[in-house]
C-alpha positions as CSV (number, residue, x, y, z in Angstrom):
1,X,-24.8,-11.4,56.9
2,X,-22.0,-11.8,54.4
3,X,-23.3,-12.3,50.8
4,X,-21.2,-14.3,48.4
5,X,-21.4,-15.4,44.8
6,X,-20.7,-19.1,45.3
7,X,-20.0,-20.8,42.0
8,X,-20.0,-24.6,42.0
9,X,-18.4,-25.4,38.7
10,X,-17.7,-28.3,36.5
11,X,-17.8,-31.9,35.8
12,X,-15.9,-32.9,32.6
13,X,-16.6,-36.5,31.5
14,X,-14.2,-37.8,28.9
15,X,-13.7,-41.7,29.0
16,X,-12.9,-44.7,31.7
17,X,-13.5,-46.2,35.5
18,X,-12.7,-45.2,39.4
19,X,-10.2,-44.8,42.8
20,X,-7.1,-42.8,44.4
21,X,-3.6,-41.3,44.7
22,X,-2.1,-38.2,46.5
23,X,-0.7,-37.1,49.8
24,X,-1.3,-35.2,53.1
25,X,-4.4,-37.2,54.1
26,X,-4.3,-40.9,55.0
27,X,-5.4,-42.4,51.7
28,X,-8.5,-44.4,51.6
29,X,-8.2,-46.8,48.7
30,X,-11.1,-49.2,48.4
31,X,-10.4,-50.1,44.8
32,X,-6.6,-50.0,44.7
33,X,-5.2,-50.7,41.3
34,X,-8.2,-49.3,39.5
35,X,-8.9,-45.8,38.2
36,X,-7.1,-43.1,40.3
37,X,-9.2,-40.5,42.2
38,X,-7.4,-37.5,43.3
39,X,-8.8,-34.3,45.0
40,X,-7.2,-31.0,45.9
41,X,-9.3,-29.2,48.5
42,X,-8.4,-25.5,49.4
43,X,-10.2,-23.4,52.1
44,X,-9.0,-19.9,52.6
45,X,-10.5,-18.0,55.6
46,X,-7.7,-16.1,57.3
47,X,-7.6,-13.0,55.0
48,X,-6.0,-10.0,56.8
49,X,-8.4,-7.4,55.5
50,X,-11.5,-9.5,54.8
51,X,-11.6,-12.7,56.9
52,X,-14.2,-15.3,56.1
53,X,-16.0,-17.6,58.5
54,X,-16.6,-20.8,56.6
55,X,-14.1,-21.8,53.9
56,X,-11.6,-23.6,56.1
57,X,-14.4,-25.6,57.7
58,X,-15.9,-26.3,54.3
59,X,-12.6,-27.6,53.0
60,X,-12.0,-29.9,56.0
61,X,-15.5,-31.3,56.0
62,X,-15.6,-31.9,52.2
63,X,-12.2,-33.6,52.4
64,X,-13.5,-36.1,55.0
65,X,-16.6,-36.7,52.9
66,X,-14.6,-37.4,49.7
67,X,-12.2,-39.7,51.5
68,X,-15.1,-41.9,52.4
69,X,-16.1,-41.9,48.7
70,X,-12.8,-43.3,47.6
71,X,-10.8,-40.1,46.8
72,X,-7.2,-39.5,48.0
73,X,-7.2,-35.9,49.2
74,X,-4.6,-33.2,49.3
75,X,-6.0,-30.5,51.6
76,X,-4.8,-27.0,52.1
77,X,-6.2,-24.4,54.5
78,X,-5.3,-20.7,54.6
79,X,-2.6,-20.9,52.0
80,X,-0.6,-18.0,50.6
81,X,0.5,-17.3,47.1
82,X,3.4,-19.8,47.1
83,X,1.4,-22.5,48.9
84,X,-1.6,-22.2,46.5
85,X,0.5,-22.4,43.4
86,X,2.6,-25.3,44.7
87,X,-0.6,-27.2,45.6
88,X,-2.0,-26.8,42.1
89,X,1.2,-28.0,40.6
90,X,1.4,-31.0,42.9
91,X,-2.2,-31.9,42.2
92,X,-1.6,-31.7,38.4
93,X,1.4,-34.1,38.7
94,X,-0.8,-36.7,40.6
95,X,-3.6,-36.7,38.0
96,X,-3.4,-39.8,35.8
97,X,-4.8,-40.4,32.4
98,X,-8.1,-42.1,32.6
99,X,-8.7,-41.2,36.2
100,X,-10.8,-38.8,38.2
101,X,-9.7,-35.3,39.3
102,X,-11.5,-33.0,41.7
103,X,-10.6,-29.4,42.7
104,X,-12.4,-27.4,45.4
105,X,-11.7,-23.8,46.4
106,X,-13.5,-21.8,49.1
107,X,-12.4,-18.3,49.7
108,X,-12.2,-14.9,47.9
109,X,-12.3,-14.8,44.1
110,X,-12.1,-11.9,41.7
111,X,-13.0,-11.6,38.0
112,X,-10.6,-9.5,36.0
113,X,-10.5,-9.2,32.2
114,X,-12.8,-12.2,31.7
115,X,-10.7,-14.4,34.0
116,X,-11.5,-15.7,37.4
117,X,-8.7,-15.4,40.0
118,X,-8.6,-17.5,43.2
119,X,-7.1,-15.4,46.0
120,X,-4.4,-16.6,48.4
121,X,-4.6,-15.3,52.0
122,X,-1.4,-13.2,52.0
123,X,-2.2,-11.1,48.9
124,X,-2.6,-7.4,49.0
125,X,-3.8,-5.6,45.9
126,X,-2.0,-2.4,44.8
127,X,-2.7,-2.9,41.1
128,X,-4.4,-5.1,38.6
129,X,-1.0,-6.7,37.8
130,X,-0.8,-8.0,41.4
131,X,-4.2,-9.8,41.0
132,X,-3.2,-11.6,37.8
133,X,0.4,-12.3,38.9
134,X,-0.1,-13.4,42.5
135,X,-3.4,-15.2,42.3
136,X,-4.2,-18.5,40.5
137,X,-6.6,-18.5,37.5
138,X,-9.5,-20.9,37.8
139,X,-9.2,-21.4,34.0
140,X,-5.6,-22.4,34.5
141,X,-6.6,-25.1,37.0
142,X,-9.3,-26.5,34.6
143,X,-6.8,-26.5,31.7
144,X,-4.3,-28.5,33.8
145,X,-6.9,-31.0,34.7
146,X,-8.1,-31.3,31.1
147,X,-4.6,-32.0,29.8
148,X,-4.3,-35.0,32.0
149,X,-6.9,-36.8,29.9
150,X,-9.1,-37.8,32.8
151,X,-12.4,-39.5,32.3
152,X,-14.0,-37.1,34.8
153,X,-12.8,-33.7,36.1
154,X,-14.7,-32.0,38.9
155,X,-14.1,-28.3,39.8
156,X,-16.0,-26.7,42.6
157,X,-15.5,-23.0,43.2
158,X,-17.0,-21.3,46.3
159,X,-15.9,-17.7,46.1
160,X,-17.3,-14.4,47.5
161,X,-19.1,-12.1,45.1
162,X,-18.2,-8.8,46.8
163,X,-14.7,-7.6,46.2
164,X,-13.2,-6.5,49.5
165,X,-10.1,-5.1,48.0
166,X,-11.0,-1.5,47.2
167,X,-7.7,-0.9,45.4
168,X,-8.7,-3.3,42.6
169,X,-11.3,-0.9,41.3
170,X,-11.4,-2.3,37.8
171,X,-12.1,-5.9,38.8
172,X,-15.6,-7.1,38.3
173,X,-17.9,-8.3,41.1
174,X,-18.2,-12.0,41.4
175,X,-16.8,-14.8,39.2
176,X,-17.6,-15.1,35.5
177,X,-18.6,-18.3,33.8
178,X,-15.6,-20.3,32.6
179,X,-15.7,-21.0,28.9
180,X,-15.2,-24.6,28.0
181,X,-12.8,-25.3,25.1
182,X,-12.3,-28.5,23.1
183,X,-10.1,-30.1,25.7
184,X,-13.0,-29.9,28.3
185,X,-15.8,-31.4,26.2
186,X,-18.5,-33.1,28.3
187,X,-18.4,-30.5,31.0
188,X,-21.2,-30.3,33.6
189,X,-21.3,-26.8,35.2
190,X,-23.2,-26.3,38.5
191,X,-23.6,-22.8,39.9
192,X,-24.6,-22.2,43.5
193,X,-27.0,-19.6,42.2
194,X,-28.3,-18.3,38.8
195,X,-25.7,-16.4,36.7
196,X,-25.2,-12.8,37.9
197,X,-27.0,-13.4,41.2
198,X,-25.6,-13.4,44.7
199,X,-25.7,-16.4,47.1
200,X,-26.2,-16.4,50.8
201,X,-23.5,-17.5,53.3
202,X,-24.3,-20.0,56.0
203,X,-24.9,-19.1,59.6
204,X,-23.4,-22.3,61.0
205,X,-20.2,-24.2,60.5
206,X,-20.5,-24.4,56.7
207,X,-21.5,-22.1,53.9
208,X,-25.1,-22.6,52.7
209,X,-24.2,-24.2,49.4
210,X,-21.4,-26.5,50.8
211,X,-23.7,-27.5,53.7
212,X,-26.2,-29.0,51.2
213,X,-23.4,-30.4,49.1
214,X,-22.1,-32.3,52.1
215,X,-25.6,-33.6,52.9
216,X,-26.2,-34.6,49.3
217,X,-22.9,-36.6,49.2
218,X,-24.1,-38.4,52.3
219,X,-27.3,-39.6,50.6
220,X,-27.7,-43.2,49.4
221,X,-27.3,-42.4,45.7
222,X,-24.1,-40.5,44.7
223,X,-25.0,-40.0,41.0
224,X,-23.6,-36.6,40.1
225,X,-26.9,-35.3,38.7
226,X,-28.9,-36.5,41.7
227,X,-26.3,-35.0,44.1
228,X,-26.6,-31.5,42.5
229,X,-30.4,-32.0,42.3
230,X,-30.5,-32.5,46.1
231,X,-28.3,-29.4,46.6
232,X,-30.5,-27.3,44.4
233,X,-33.7,-28.4,46.3
234,X,-32.1,-27.7,49.7
235,X,-30.8,-24.3,48.8
236,X,-34.0,-23.2,47.2
237,X,-36.0,-24.3,50.2
238,X,-33.7,-22.6,52.7
239,X,-33.7,-19.3,50.8
240,X,-37.4,-19.3,50.0
241,X,-36.5,-19.3,46.3
242,X,-34.2,-16.3,46.5
243,X,-31.2,-18.5,45.5
244,X,-31.5,-21.1,42.8
245,X,-28.5,-23.3,42.0
246,X,-27.9,-23.5,38.3
247,X,-26.6,-26.2,36.1
248,X,-25.5,-26.6,32.5
249,X,-24.5,-30.0,31.2
250,X,-23.2,-31.7,28.2
251,X,-22.2,-34.9,30.1
252,X,-23.4,-38.2,28.5
253,X,-23.4,-41.3,30.7
254,X,-23.0,-41.5,34.4
255,X,-20.6,-40.6,37.2
256,X,-20.9,-41.5,40.9
257,X,-18.9,-39.8,43.6
258,X,-18.8,-43.1,45.5
259,X,-16.2,-45.4,44.0
260,X,-18.1,-48.6,44.6
261,X,-21.3,-47.2,43.0
262,X,-19.3,-45.9,40.0
263,X,-17.5,-49.1,39.5
264,X,-20.7,-51.1,39.7
265,X,-22.4,-48.8,37.1
266,X,-19.5,-49.1,34.7
267,X,-19.4,-52.9,35.0
268,X,-23.2,-53.4,34.9
269,X,-24.4,-55.5,31.9
270,X,-25.9,-53.4,29.2
271,X,-28.5,-54.6,26.6
272,X,-29.8,-53.1,23.5
273,X,-32.7,-53.6,21.0
274,X,-32.0,-54.8,17.5
275,X,-34.5,-54.7,14.7
276,X,-37.3,-56.1,16.9
277,X,-38.0,-54.6,20.4
278,X,-38.3,-58.1,21.9
279,X,-35.0,-59.3,20.6
280,X,-32.2,-58.3,22.9
281,X,-28.5,-58.2,21.8
282,X,-25.9,-58.5,24.5
283,X,-23.9,-55.4,24.7
284,X,-20.1,-55.5,24.8
285,X,-18.0,-54.1,27.7
286,X,-18.7,-50.5,28.6
287,X,-15.0,-49.6,28.2
288,X,-13.7,-49.2,24.7
289,X,-10.6,-48.0,22.8
290,X,-11.0,-44.3,22.2
291,X,-8.8,-44.5,19.1
292,X,-11.0,-47.1,17.6
293,X,-14.1,-45.1,18.6
294,X,-12.9,-42.0,16.9
295,X,-11.8,-43.9,13.7
296,X,-15.2,-45.5,13.5
297,X,-17.0,-42.2,14.0
298,X,-14.9,-40.5,11.3
299,X,-16.0,-43.1,8.9
300,X,-19.8,-42.7,9.5
301,X,-20.3,-39.2,10.8
302,X,-21.6,-37.8,7.5
303,X,-23.6,-40.9,6.7
304,X,-27.3,-40.8,6.0
305,X,-27.8,-44.5,6.8
306,X,-29.5,-45.5,10.1
307,X,-27.7,-48.8,9.9
308,X,-24.3,-47.1,10.1
309,X,-25.2,-45.3,13.3
310,X,-26.8,-48.4,14.9
311,X,-23.6,-50.3,14.1
312,X,-21.6,-47.6,15.9
313,X,-23.9,-47.8,18.9
314,X,-23.5,-51.5,19.2
315,X,-19.8,-51.0,19.8
316,X,-19.6,-47.6,21.5
317,X,-22.9,-47.1,23.4
318,X,-21.1,-45.4,26.3
319,X,-19.2,-42.8,24.3
320,X,-19.9,-39.1,24.5
321,X,-21.2,-39.2,20.8
322,X,-23.7,-42.0,21.5
323,X,-26.7,-39.6,22.1
324,X,-26.0,-37.8,18.8
325,X,-25.7,-41.2,17.0
326,X,-29.0,-42.3,18.4
327,X,-30.6,-39.1,17.2
328,X,-29.1,-39.5,13.7
329,X,-30.3,-43.1,13.5
330,X,-33.8,-41.9,14.4
331,X,-33.6,-39.1,11.9
332,X,-32.9,-41.5,9.1
333,X,-35.7,-43.8,9.9
334,X,-33.9,-46.6,11.7
335,X,-34.9,-48.5,14.8
336,X,-32.9,-46.8,17.6
337,X,-31.3,-49.1,20.2
338,X,-32.4,-48.2,23.8
339,X,-29.9,-49.2,26.5
340,X,-31.1,-50.3,29.9
341,X,-29.1,-51.1,33.1
342,X,-30.4,-54.6,33.7
343,X,-31.8,-57.6,31.9
344,X,-35.3,-56.2,32.2
345,X,-36.1,-54.9,28.7
346,X,-38.1,-51.8,28.2
347,X,-39.5,-51.1,24.7
348,X,-39.0,-47.6,23.5
349,X,-42.2,-45.5,23.6
350,X,-43.3,-44.2,20.2
351,X,-43.1,-40.4,20.0
352,X,-46.6,-40.1,18.6
353,X,-49.1,-40.1,20.2
354,X,-47.2,-38.4,23.0
355,X,-47.6,-39.6,26.6
356,X,-48.1,-37.1,29.3
357,X,-46.2,-37.7,32.5
358,X,-48.0,-36.0,35.4
359,X,-46.0,-34.9,38.4
360,X,-43.0,-35.8,36.3
361,X,-41.3,-38.6,38.1
362,X,-37.6,-38.3,37.2
363,X,-37.0,-40.4,34.0
364,X,-34.9,-43.5,34.6
365,X,-31.4,-42.9,33.3
366,X,-29.1,-45.8,32.8
367,X,-25.3,-45.7,32.8
368,X,-25.5,-45.4,29.0
369,X,-27.8,-42.4,29.1
370,X,-31.4,-43.6,28.5
371,X,-33.9,-40.7,28.5
372,X,-37.6,-40.2,27.7
373,X,-38.5,-40.6,24.1
374,X,-38.5,-37.6,21.8
375,X,-42.0,-36.1,21.8
376,X,-42.9,-37.3,25.3
377,X,-44.9,-34.7,27.2
378,X,-44.1,-33.8,30.8
379,X,-46.0,-31.7,33.3
380,X,-44.4,-31.3,36.7
381,X,-47.4,-29.8,38.5
382,X,-51.0,-28.8,37.6
383,X,-50.0,-25.2,37.2
384,X,-46.8,-25.9,35.4
385,X,-46.2,-25.3,31.7
386,X,-46.3,-28.4,29.6
387,X,-43.0,-29.6,28.4
388,X,-42.1,-31.7,25.3
389,X,-38.9,-33.7,25.1
390,X,-36.6,-32.5,22.2
391,X,-33.7,-34.7,21.1
392,X,-30.1,-33.4,21.0
393,X,-28.4,-32.9,17.7
394,X,-26.2,-30.7,15.5
395,X,-27.1,-27.8,13.2
396,X,-25.7,-24.7,11.5
397,X,-26.6,-21.6,13.6
398,X,-26.9,-18.1,12.2
399,X,-27.1,-16.9,8.6
400,X,-24.9,-17.4,5.5
401,X,-24.7,-15.4,2.3
402,X,-27.8,-17.2,0.9
403,X,-30.0,-15.3,3.4
404,X,-30.7,-11.9,1.8
405,X,-32.3,-10.5,5.0
406,X,-29.3,-11.4,7.2
407,X,-27.9,-8.9,9.6
408,X,-24.2,-8.7,10.8
409,X,-25.0,-10.0,14.3
410,X,-26.2,-13.3,12.7
411,X,-22.8,-14.1,11.4
412,X,-20.7,-16.1,11.0
413,X,-22.8,-19.1,10.4
414,X,-21.3,-21.9,12.5
415,X,-22.0,-25.5,13.4
416,X,-23.3,-26.1,17.0
417,X,-23.8,-29.4,18.9
418,X,-26.8,-29.4,21.2
419,X,-26.6,-32.0,24.1
420,X,-29.9,-33.6,24.7
421,X,-32.6,-34.5,25.2
422,X,-34.0,-31.2,26.6
423,X,-37.5,-30.6,28.1
424,X,-38.8,-27.5,26.3
425,X,-42.0,-25.6,26.9
426,X,-44.5,-26.8,24.4
427,X,-46.0,-23.3,24.5
428,X,-44.9,-19.9,25.6
429,X,-45.7,-19.2,29.3
430,X,-49.3,-18.0,29.4
431,X,-50.9,-15.1,31.2
432,X,-52.8,-17.6,33.4
433,X,-49.6,-19.5,34.4
434,X,-47.8,-16.3,35.2
435,X,-50.8,-15.1,37.2
436,X,-50.5,-18.2,39.5
437,X,-46.9,-17.2,40.2
438,X,-47.8,-13.5,40.9
439,X,-50.6,-14.6,43.3
440,X,-48.4,-16.9,45.3
441,X,-45.4,-14.6,45.5
442,X,-47.4,-11.3,45.8
443,X,-45.0,-10.0,43.1
444,X,-45.5,-6.3,42.3
445,X,-44.7,-4.7,39.0
446,X,-43.4,-1.2,38.9
447,X,-42.0,0.8,36.0
448,X,-44.6,0.4,33.4
449,X,-44.3,-1.3,30.0
450,X,-43.2,-0.2,26.6
451,X,-45.9,-0.2,23.9
452,X,-45.1,-1.4,20.4
453,X,-48.5,-0.6,19.0
454,X,-48.2,2.2,16.5
455,X,-46.0,4.9,17.9
456,X,-43.5,3.5,20.4
457,X,-43.9,4.9,23.9
458,X,-43.7,3.7,27.5
459,X,-46.9,3.5,29.5
460,X,-46.1,3.9,33.2
461,X,-49.4,2.2,34.1
462,X,-49.2,-0.8,31.8
463,X,-48.5,-4.2,33.3
464,X,-48.7,-7.9,32.3
465,X,-52.3,-7.8,33.6
466,X,-53.1,-4.8,31.4
467,X,-50.6,-4.5,28.5
468,X,-52.8,-2.0,26.6
469,X,-54.9,-4.6,24.9
470,X,-57.3,-7.4,26.1
471,X,-55.8,-10.8,26.7
472,X,-57.2,-14.2,27.8
473,X,-55.5,-16.5,30.2
474,X,-54.4,-18.9,27.3
475,X,-52.4,-16.2,25.5
476,X,-48.7,-15.6,26.1
477,X,-47.9,-13.3,29.0
478,X,-46.2,-10.1,27.8
479,X,-44.9,-7.0,29.6
480,X,-42.5,-9.2,31.6
481,X,-38.7,-8.4,31.8
482,X,-35.9,-10.9,31.7
483,X,-35.6,-10.4,35.5
484,X,-39.4,-11.2,35.8
485,X,-38.8,-14.4,33.9
486,X,-36.0,-15.4,36.2
487,X,-38.2,-14.8,39.2
488,X,-40.9,-17.0,37.7
489,X,-38.3,-19.7,37.0
490,X,-37.0,-19.6,40.6
491,X,-40.6,-20.0,41.8
492,X,-41.3,-22.9,39.5
493,X,-38.0,-24.6,40.4
494,X,-38.9,-24.3,44.1
495,X,-42.4,-25.7,43.5
496,X,-41.2,-28.7,41.5
497,X,-37.7,-29.3,42.8
498,X,-36.6,-29.3,39.2
499,X,-34.1,-26.9,37.6
500,X,-36.2,-24.7,35.3
501,X,-34.4,-22.2,33.1
502,X,-34.6,-20.3,29.9
503,X,-33.2,-21.8,26.7
504,X,-29.8,-20.6,25.8
505,X,-29.7,-18.8,22.4
506,X,-28.1,-21.8,20.6
507,X,-30.7,-24.2,22.0
508,X,-33.5,-21.7,21.1
509,X,-32.5,-21.5,17.4
510,X,-32.0,-25.3,17.3
511,X,-35.6,-25.8,18.6
512,X,-37.0,-23.1,16.3
513,X,-35.4,-24.7,13.2
514,X,-36.5,-28.2,14.2
515,X,-34.2,-29.8,11.5
516,X,-34.8,-27.2,8.8
517,X,-32.3,-24.7,7.3
518,X,-34.4,-21.9,6.0
519,X,-36.1,-18.8,7.5
520,X,-39.1,-20.8,8.8
521,X,-39.7,-24.3,10.1
522,X,-42.4,-24.8,7.6
523,X,-41.8,-25.7,3.9
524,X,-43.7,-22.8,2.2
525,X,-41.5,-19.7,1.8
526,X,-44.0,-17.2,0.3
527,X,-44.6,-14.4,2.7
528,X,-48.4,-14.6,1.9
529,X,-48.4,-18.1,3.6
530,X,-46.8,-17.1,6.9
531,X,-50.2,-16.2,8.5
532,X,-51.1,-19.9,8.4
533,X,-48.3,-20.7,10.8
534,X,-47.7,-17.7,13.0
535,X,-49.3,-14.5,14.6
536,X,-47.3,-11.7,12.9
537,X,-47.7,-8.1,11.6
538,X,-50.3,-8.5,8.9
539,X,-53.6,-7.0,7.6
540,X,-55.1,-7.5,11.1
541,X,-53.1,-4.7,12.7
542,X,-53.2,-2.1,9.9
543,X,-55.5,0.1,11.9
544,X,-52.8,1.2,14.4
545,X,-49.5,0.6,12.6
546,X,-49.8,2.6,9.4
547,X,-46.8,2.5,7.1
548,X,-45.2,-0.5,8.8
549,X,-43.9,-3.3,6.5
550,X,-46.4,-6.2,6.9
551,X,-47.0,-9.7,5.6
552,X,-49.6,-9.8,2.8
553,X,-52.1,-11.9,4.6
554,X,-54.2,-12.1,7.7
555,X,-53.7,-14.4,10.7
556,X,-57.0,-13.3,12.3
557,X,-55.5,-11.8,15.5
558,X,-54.9,-8.1,16.1
559,X,-52.6,-8.8,19.0
560,X,-51.5,-12.1,20.7
561,X,-53.2,-15.3,19.8
562,X,-54.0,-18.2,22.2
563,X,-50.9,-20.4,22.5
564,X,-51.0,-23.5,20.3
565,X,-53.4,-22.0,17.8
566,X,-50.9,-22.3,15.0
567,X,-49.2,-25.6,13.9
568,X,-46.3,-27.0,15.9
569,X,-42.9,-27.7,14.4
570,X,-41.6,-31.2,13.9
571,X,-40.3,-31.2,17.5
572,X,-43.9,-30.6,18.7
573,X,-43.2,-27.1,19.9
574,X,-45.6,-24.2,19.1
575,X,-45.1,-20.5,18.4
576,X,-41.3,-20.4,18.1
577,X,-41.9,-17.8,15.5
578,X,-44.5,-15.1,16.1
579,X,-47.0,-14.4,18.9
580,X,-44.5,-13.1,21.4
581,X,-40.7,-12.6,21.4
582,X,-39.0,-14.9,23.9
583,X,-36.3,-14.0,26.3
584,X,-33.3,-16.4,26.3
585,X,-30.5,-16.8,28.9
586,X,-27.6,-15.1,27.0
587,X,-25.9,-11.8,27.4
588,X,-25.7,-9.7,24.2
589,X,-22.8,-10.2,21.9
590,X,-22.4,-8.6,18.5
591,X,-22.3,-11.7,16.3
592,X,-20.9,-15.2,16.8
593,X,-17.1,-14.6,16.8
594,X,-15.7,-16.9,19.4
595,X,-19.0,-18.6,20.0
596,X,-18.6,-22.1,21.5
597,X,-19.2,-25.3,19.5
598,X,-21.4,-26.7,22.2
599,X,-24.8,-25.1,22.9
600,X,-24.4,-23.1,26.1
601,X,-25.4,-19.7,27.3
602,X,-22.9,-16.9,26.5
603,X,-22.6,-15.2,29.9
604,X,-19.8,-12.8,28.8
605,X,-20.4,-9.6,26.8
606,X,-23.0,-7.0,27.7
607,X,-24.8,-8.7,30.5
608,X,-27.1,-5.9,31.5
609,X,-28.7,-6.5,28.1
610,X,-30.2,-9.9,27.2
611,X,-31.2,-11.6,24.0
612,X,-34.7,-12.3,22.8
613,X,-35.7,-14.3,19.8
614,X,-38.6,-15.3,17.5
615,X,-40.7,-12.4,16.5
616,X,-44.1,-11.4,17.8
617,X,-47.7,-10.5,16.8
618,X,-46.5,-7.2,15.4
619,X,-43.2,-8.3,13.8
620,X,-42.4,-7.5,10.2
621,X,-41.1,-9.9,7.6
622,X,-37.4,-9.0,8.1
623,X,-37.5,-10.1,11.7
624,X,-39.7,-13.3,11.7
625,X,-36.8,-15.6,11.0
626,X,-35.2,-18.4,12.9
627,X,-31.8,-16.7,12.7
628,X,-32.9,-13.1,13.6
629,X,-31.6,-11.8,17.0
630,X,-32.6,-8.8,19.1
631,X,-31.8,-7.5,22.6
632,X,-33.1,-5.3,25.4
633,X,-32.1,-4.2,28.9
634,X,-32.9,-7.1,31.3
635,X,-35.2,-4.9,33.4
636,X,-37.2,-3.5,30.6
637,X,-40.7,-4.7,29.6
638,X,-42.5,-4.7,26.3
639,X,-46.0,-5.6,25.2
640,X,-44.7,-8.1,22.7
641,X,-42.0,-9.9,24.7
642,X,-42.7,-13.0,26.8
643,X,-40.7,-16.2,27.5
644,X,-40.7,-20.0,27.3
645,X,-39.4,-22.4,30.0
646,X,-37.0,-25.3,29.6
647,X,-35.2,-27.8,31.9
648,X,-32.4,-30.3,31.4
649,X,-33.1,-34.0,31.7
650,X,-33.1,-36.0,33.9
C-alpha cells in the first residue's frame, strides 16, 4: 500500500460574506452578486516514474462537491509545469477582494530548503534547481491568495510523503508546515495526520483523507470546524488511531462551505449583554468597515478600561480582534458581552465555582465566536484528563535583560498573541491515566529510561511503571518520550472524537505565566518560598543529589508529588512549574529569532529533538522559571519528564 504524507492546510479568515466566479466548469451561482467563491482544484496522477492512483479522482469528486456548495471551480487534472503555473495565475486573477478562495492539490510534493513544492506530472529531477524552478511553491500559492484580501482562503494539500525521485537526494521527505505571515492572519491549518507522521492512502476511488473530506462536506452542517472534526473522527476510526488529522487555528468567527449556510450565519441577528445580563442590546450588522475597525482598535488597544473594550465589541463583535477584546474587558473587571446567534439570551457562566462538563458536549459556538467561560472544567470521558478553559490573550514570551538567570535561547523577548480559548489539562497526565492507555493498546516500552537521581545514567529496565522510585496513580507519569505522548494523544483523540494535542511552546509559557511577568506565577520571589508552590530540588532530595544547587526549603516530597497538591495559577492550572517537565509540540530552535507573532508550534528546526518546559521534582533554581527552555530527542525517556494534554475549542 502506498503511504503518503497528506497535508490538508489552511483556512485564512480575514473579513466579509459568500458565492462564485471562474471558468472551465459550468458555474453554479446560487447567490449571484454576492461574495465571490472561486476554487482551483488540481489532481496529478499520471507521473511517468511514480504514478498515483487517487489524485485525479479526488480532484474531480471534490470539484463536484464544491460546485454544489456554491463555488465556481477551475479544475485541472494531470497538468505539466506550464499548465500548473498558468492555472495558479488564472486563479489569482479571479480572486476578488472580500471573497472566498479555495486551492486543492493532490499529487506528489517535495520539501526543499524549508519550502514545499507541488510537482507537475512532466517534471524530471536532475538537480535541486529543477525542483525549485519547474515546480510551484505552496507558499507562493498562499501568498497570492492572501494578497487578494479575501475574507476566507482555503488551501488543501494532499501530497505524498515519500520522494520517488531519487535524483533529488537533498530534498526532505514529506511537506513541511507552511509558516503564516502577517498577510495570512486568522489561518486555520488542518493536517491529514500529526506533524512528521505518514498518512495512509485509500484502497478505493479516493484517498483516505479526501474520502472523509467528501463525506464531511455532504453532511447537514458545513461549518469549517465541524467538517474537519468529522474528517478527523473518520480517519482515526479507519486507521485504528494510527493516523490522527491535526489542526491549528487562529480563526475567530464562522465559515460555512455551503454558501446558503454561510450567508444565513452572517445575516443572523446578534445580541449582546450590557451591564445587566437580562438587558439585551441589539447588535449592529455583522459586516463593518475594516478601516473604522482598525482606527477604533488603535485608539483603545493600550487601554486599561473595560468600558473601552466593551465599546469596541458593541461595534465590531465579529472582528478577528473581538476575542482578545473580550479577554481584556474581563481582565480589567468589566462585564463582558456574550454574543448568541438568536433572540434566546444565555447568561454567561461565572468562572468560579467552575462547572464540570461530563462527556463534553461540544460547546455552542455562535457566528461571533461564543465559547465556554474561562475556568469551565471539561472531562470528555471518565478516564480522560480534566481540562480547564483558558482564555486567549497577548503576552511577552522569553526573557529580557532584567532576568539575571536568562539563557541565550530565551531571547529575544517578543510579544505573542494566543488565540483562545483553549482547553488545557488542569493537571499533568497521571500514572493512572497513562496506565489505562497502556492497557487498552497493549503498548510495550523498550529502551529503558534515563535516571536523573544523583549521578545521571540510563537504566535499561526502568519504565513508566517503575521509574526507579515508588509512585502512586495520582502522580504525574514519567519515563515517557515525546513519541509516547503522541501515541497517548492519538488514543485519547480516537476515544473521544476530539483533537487532543500537546500545547505549543508559546501557549505553554502563556499558561504558565497566567498574566504574570516574573519567573513564577506567584507573587513571592524569594527562593525559600518556592516549596509552597511547587515540587522542586530542595532539602527533601539531599540524600541522593549531593552538591546540587537546591532551593533553601522543603516541599515534603522526595520525588514526584500527587498532581494538584500545590496551588493552581490564576488560570486554574496546577504544576506548570515543578513536579515533572512537560513535553510540548515544538521542534528545537536556538532562540526566538524569526518566531511567529501568533502562538503556533514551530515545526521547522531540529525536529528529531523536541522541547520540554517547566522544571521537575529535582530541578534547581536556575531552571524553575516560566521562560526556561530545554530539549531532548523525541524518543528518549527520563524519570522527570511527563506531559500535559490540551485541545482547541470547540
